[in-house]
BADOVO-820834 format. One record per residue (C-alpha): residue number from 1; residue in one letter; y, z, x. Coordinates in steps of 0.02 Angstrom, whole numbers. Example, Ala and Ser with C-alpha at 12.3 -4.5 7.8 and 13.67 -1.06 7.14 Angstrom:
! BADOVO-820834
{atom 1,"A",{-225,390,615}}
{atom 2,"S",{-53,357,684}}
This chain:
! BADOVO-820834
{atom 1,"M",{2759,3615,6018}}
{atom 2,"I",{2884,3511,5923}}
{atom 3,"R",{2764,3363,5921}}
{atom 4,"T",{2620,3470,5859}}
{atom 5,"S",{2725,3544,5721}}
{atom 6,"L",{2780,3370,5668}}
{atom 7,"I",{2599,3307,5656}}
{atom 8,"R",{2547,3458,5552}}
{atom 9,"G",{2691,3431,5435}}
{atom 10,"L",{2648,3247,5406}}
{atom 11,"F",{2464,3291,5375}}
{atom 12,"A",{2510,3423,5247}}
{atom 13,"L",{2628,3303,5161}}
{atom 14,"G",{2494,3168,5147}}
{atom 15,"L",{2365,3291,5081}}
{atom 16,"G",{2484,3353,4950}}
{atom 17,"A",{2524,3176,4893}}
{atom 18,"G",{2338,3135,4876}}
{atom 19,"V",{2306,3289,4771}}
{atom 20,"A",{2453,3244,4661}}
{atom 21,"V",{2389,3067,4635}}
{atom 22,"S",{2214,3129,4593}}
{atom 23,"Q",{2282,3250,4468}}
{atom 24,"E",{2385,3115,4383}}
{atom 25,"A",{2233,2991,4362}}
{atom 26,"P",{2175,2978,4178}}
{atom 27,"R",{2004,3041,4131}}
{atom 28,"I",{1866,2922,4066}}
{atom 29,"T",{1808,2978,3897}}
{atom 30,"G",{1649,2919,3807}}
{atom 31,"H",{1663,2788,3669}}
{atom 32,"A",{1627,2855,3498}}
{atom 33,"F",{1513,2740,3393}}
{atom 34,"E",{1537,2738,3208}}
{atom 35,"T",{1377,2738,3107}}
{atom 36,"N",{1347,2635,2951}}
{atom 37,"P",{1260,2745,2823}}
{atom 38,"A",{1217,2598,2708}}
{atom 39,"Y",{1136,2500,2850}}
{atom 40,"E",{1036,2650,2909}}
{atom 41,"R",{976,2686,2732}}
{atom 42,"R",{920,2504,2707}}
{atom 43,"V",{829,2504,2874}}
{atom 44,"L",{742,2666,2829}}
{atom 45,"L",{688,2603,2658}}
{atom 46,"N",{622,2436,2725}}
{atom 47,"R",{537,2520,2873}}
{atom 48,"L",{618,2405,2997}}
{atom 49,"Q",{608,2429,3184}}
{atom 50,"T",{777,2445,3266}}
{atom 51,"D",{722,2478,3445}}
{atom 52,"L",{775,2347,3571}}
{atom 53,"V",{633,2261,3666}}
{atom 54,"Y",{670,2149,3815}}
{atom 55,"V",{549,2010,3864}}
{atom 56,"D",{551,1903,4020}}
{atom 57,"R",{457,1755,3943}}
{atom 58,"L",{476,1684,3770}}
{atom 59,"R",{349,1566,3692}}
{atom 60,"G",{387,1528,3514}}
{atom 61,"E",{442,1662,3394}}
{atom 62,"I",{392,1840,3434}}
{atom 63,"P",{377,1960,3286}}
{atom 64,"L",{488,2112,3298}}
{atom 65,"D",{339,2230,3291}}
{atom 66,"A",{236,2136,3422}}
{atom 67,"A",{220,2183,3603}}
{atom 68,"P",{273,2059,3737}}
{atom 69,"A",{138,1930,3774}}
{atom 70,"P",{49,1952,3941}}
{atom 71,"P",{74,1818,4072}}
{atom 72,"D",{-40,1667,4061}}
{atom 73,"A",{-201,1691,4159}}
{atom 74,"R",{-208,1508,4207}}
{atom 75,"A",{-30,1514,4271}}
{atom 76,"A",{-75,1663,4378}}
{atom 77,"E",{-230,1576,4446}}
{atom 78,"P",{-207,1520,4625}}
{atom 79,"A",{-186,1335,4654}}
{atom 80,"S",{-329,1336,4779}}
{atom 81,"D",{-453,1394,4646}}
{atom 82,"R",{-400,1257,4526}}
{atom 83,"S",{-418,1124,4660}}
{atom 84,"G",{-593,1190,4704}}
{atom 85,"V",{-650,1177,4524}}
{atom 86,"L",{-579,1002,4513}}
{atom 87,"R",{-673,947,4669}}
{atom 88,"L",{-836,1021,4605}}
{atom 89,"T",{-817,932,4438}}
{atom 90,"T",{-782,767,4524}}
{atom 91,"R",{-937,784,4634}}
{atom 92,"L",{-1048,824,4485}}
{atom 93,"A",{-982,673,4391}}
{atom 94,"L",{-1016,560,4541}}
{atom 95,"L",{-1194,627,4558}}
{atom 96,"L",{-1224,596,4373}}
{atom 97,"L",{-1162,417,4387}}
{atom 98,"V",{-1272,384,4539}}
{atom 99,"G",{-1424,454,4448}}
{atom 100,"L",{-1392,346,4295}}
{atom 101,"A",{-1372,192,4403}}
{atom 102,"A",{-1536,228,4493}}
{atom 103,"V",{-1629,252,4328}}
{atom 104,"A",{-1558,89,4260}}
{atom 105,"L",{-1609,-3,4419}}
{atom 106,"F",{-1788,62,4414}}
{atom 107,"R",{-1805,23,4230}}
{atom 108,"R",{-1743,-152,4257}}
{atom 109,"R",{-1876,-181,4387}}
{atom 110,"G",{-2008,-113,4270}}
{atom 111,"W",{-2057,29,4388}}
{atom 112,"L",{-2028,172,4268}}
{atom 113,"A",{-2083,75,4116}}
{atom 114,"E",{-2247,33,4200}}
{atom 115,"R",{-2289,210,4258}}
{atom 116,"F",{-2204,329,4137}}
{atom 117,"G",{-2160,222,3987}}
{atom 118,"P",{-2238,243,3814}}
{atom 119,"L",{-2399,155,3772}}
{atom 120,"P",{-2366,-25,3719}}
{atom 121,"Q",{-2380,-75,3537}}
{atom 122,"G",{-2380,-235,3437}}
{atom 123,"R",{-2419,-385,3545}}
{atom 124,"R",{-2435,-281,3702}}
{atom 125,"A",{-2607,-263,3779}}
{atom 126,"R",{-2699,-111,3710}}
{atom 127,"R",{-2775,-35,3864}}
{atom 128,"T",{-2828,127,3780}}
{atom 129,"A",{-2950,39,3664}}
{atom 130,"A",{-3084,28,3801}}
{atom 131,"P",{-3095,193,3896}}
{atom 132,"A",{-3236,131,4007}}
{atom 133,"R",{-3226,-5,4137}}
{atom 134,"P",{-3356,-133,4081}}
{atom 135,"D",{-3324,-244,4232}}
{atom 136,"A",{-3387,-110,4351}}
{atom 137,"A",{-3564,-172,4326}}
{atom 138,"P",{-3644,-310,4220}}
{atom 139,"A",{-3750,-180,4129}}
{atom 140,"E",{-3596,-87,4070}}
{atom 141,"G",{-3517,-250,4011}}
{atom 142,"A",{-3673,-296,3915}}
{atom 143,"A",{-3681,-123,3837}}
{atom 144,"L",{-3499,-138,3783}}
{atom 145,"L",{-3532,-307,3703}}
{atom 146,"A",{-3680,-233,3610}}
{atom 147,"R",{-3576,-88,3543}}
{atom 148,"L",{-3435,-202,3487}}
{atom 149,"R",{-3557,-321,3404}}
{atom 150,"A",{-3629,-177,3303}}
{atom 151,"M",{-3460,-112,3241}}
{atom 152,"T",{-3424,-134,3056}}
{atom 153,"D",{-3236,-148,3082}}
{atom 154,"R",{-3221,-317,3163}}
{atom 155,"R",{-3033,-306,3185}}
{atom 156,"A",{-3045,-145,3287}}
{atom 157,"A",{-3190,-220,3384}}
{atom 158,"L",{-3086,-374,3425}}
{atom 159,"V",{-2941,-266,3488}}
{atom 160,"A",{-3059,-168,3601}}
{atom 161,"L",{-3141,-329,3661}}
{atom 162,"L",{-2974,-406,3710}}
{atom 163,"S",{-2916,-249,3800}}
{atom 164,"A",{-3076,-238,3903}}
{atom 165,"T",{-3073,-423,3941}}
{atom 166,"L",{-2892,-417,4002}}
{atom 167,"D",{-2933,-273,4119}}
{atom 168,"A",{-3083,-366,4189}}
{atom 169,"A",{-2984,-527,4212}}
{atom 170,"A",{-2843,-439,4304}}
{atom 171,"E",{-2961,-348,4421}}
{atom 172,"Q",{-3066,-502,4459}}
{atom 173,"N",{-2908,-595,4513}}
{atom 174,"G",{-2833,-451,4613}}
{atom 175,"L",{-2692,-419,4488}}
{atom 176,"R",{-2624,-257,4419}}
{atom 177,"L",{-2607,-250,4231}}
{atom 178,"G",{-2451,-150,4190}}
{atom 179,"R",{-2442,-36,4039}}
{atom 180,"S",{-2294,-133,3971}}
{atom 181,"E",{-2368,-304,4007}}
{atom 182,"T",{-2421,-414,3863}}
{atom 183,"A",{-2576,-521,3855}}
{atom 184,"R",{-2473,-680,3864}}
{atom 185,"E",{-2384,-617,4019}}
{atom 186,"L",{-2551,-588,4104}}
{atom 187,"L",{-2607,-763,4056}}
{atom 188,"R",{-2455,-835,4144}}
{atom 189,"R",{-2497,-738,4303}}
{atom 190,"L",{-2680,-786,4312}}
{atom 191,"P",{-2726,-928,4430}}
{atom 192,"R",{-2733,-1097,4344}}
{atom 193,"D",{-2898,-1138,4426}}
{atom 194,"W",{-2986,-982,4364}}
{atom 195,"P",{-3136,-1047,4266}}
{atom 196,"H",{-3125,-918,4125}}
{atom 197,"L",{-2939,-946,4089}}
{atom 198,"P",{-2966,-1062,3937}}
{atom 199,"A",{-3090,-940,3858}}
{atom 200,"L",{-2970,-794,3883}}
{atom 201,"R",{-2826,-893,3810}}
{atom 202,"T",{-2930,-931,3655}}
{atom 203,"L",{-2975,-748,3637}}
{atom 204,"V",{-2791,-695,3651}}
{atom 205,"M",{-2733,-821,3521}}
{atom 206,"T",{-2872,-771,3400}}
{atom 207,"E",{-2828,-586,3414}}
{atom 208,"E",{-2643,-623,3383}}
{atom 209,"L",{-2682,-725,3227}}
{atom 210,"V",{-2794,-588,3158}}
{atom 211,"Q",{-2683,-439,3202}}
{atom 212,"F",{-2510,-510,3168}}
{atom 213,"G",{-2542,-666,3068}}
{atom 214,"G",{-2655,-587,2938}}
{atom 215,"R",{-2794,-712,2967}}
{atom 216,"P",{-2969,-662,2914}}
{atom 217,"L",{-3102,-629,3044}}
{atom 218,"P",{-3267,-700,2984}}
{atom 219,"G",{-3430,-671,3074}}
{atom 220,"P",{-3440,-838,3165}}
{atom 221,"T",{-3265,-819,3235}}
{atom 222,"F",{-3300,-642,3294}}
{atom 223,"H",{-3462,-694,3380}}
{atom 224,"A",{-3371,-839,3462}}
{atom 225,"C",{-3247,-714,3535}}
{atom 226,"L",{-3391,-608,3600}}
{atom 227,"G",{-3464,-762,3681}}
{atom 228,"A",{-3298,-808,3762}}
{atom 229,"A",{-3278,-633,3835}}
{atom 230,"A",{-3458,-615,3895}}
{atom 231,"P",{-3437,-714,4059}}
{atom 232,"I",{-3284,-609,4103}}
{atom 233,"L",{-3361,-441,4061}}
{atom 234,"T",{-3529,-483,4144}}
{atom 235,"P",{-3479,-597,4289}}
{atom 236,"A",{-3647,-583,4380}}
{atom 237,"Q",{-3749,-629,4227}}
{atom 238,"G",{-3629,-769,4184}}
{atom 239,"A",{-3646,-843,4358}}
{atom 240,"A",{-3836,-829,4352}}
{atom 241,"A",{-3840,-917,4184}}
């Protein structure tokens, strides 16, 4: 009993001391802010914004009346997407380089120029001047010579005569006359022992002098060209003669 009474007394003493300490603690009072009437009046007159705005990212100067800038879309883009776009761009660039290299190689070999290139001009052989193939039969060659002989424009007739003669010479020697090949280039490829090579060379030089040298084309010279081309355009008749 004595021990129990002693414990109760100590507990009551401690409780009373705690209450006394709590009653003696000072109270926390709110801080009173003093207003500045002149500042508030100036802010009101100038229509200034006094609200505080907190931003987590600052890029340059932000106006006071502007909202915080949204995060950069590229910065939020995953790194895997950026690497995929980079790989695709690299592959496309490589394919483009390979294509350009292939086109340059084919053009250098004359493959594209011969099949898809523009029609030759100037000193290049004019293959479009003679739509028919006069070397297919002696009769067609003779008919072509007759038509060219009757033309009033001798210069145009000479151009058509040379074009038809070049086609016939190439086919008779098993050669392919390219669209970008000149008459002189074909002369260099023809066999040296071909019997009509001197006549064709004379015809080529005469056409060049008339077309590009401004030389006149009198009747005797034109008929001499027709005679030089006749054995090539009518090979059977030339051999019989």
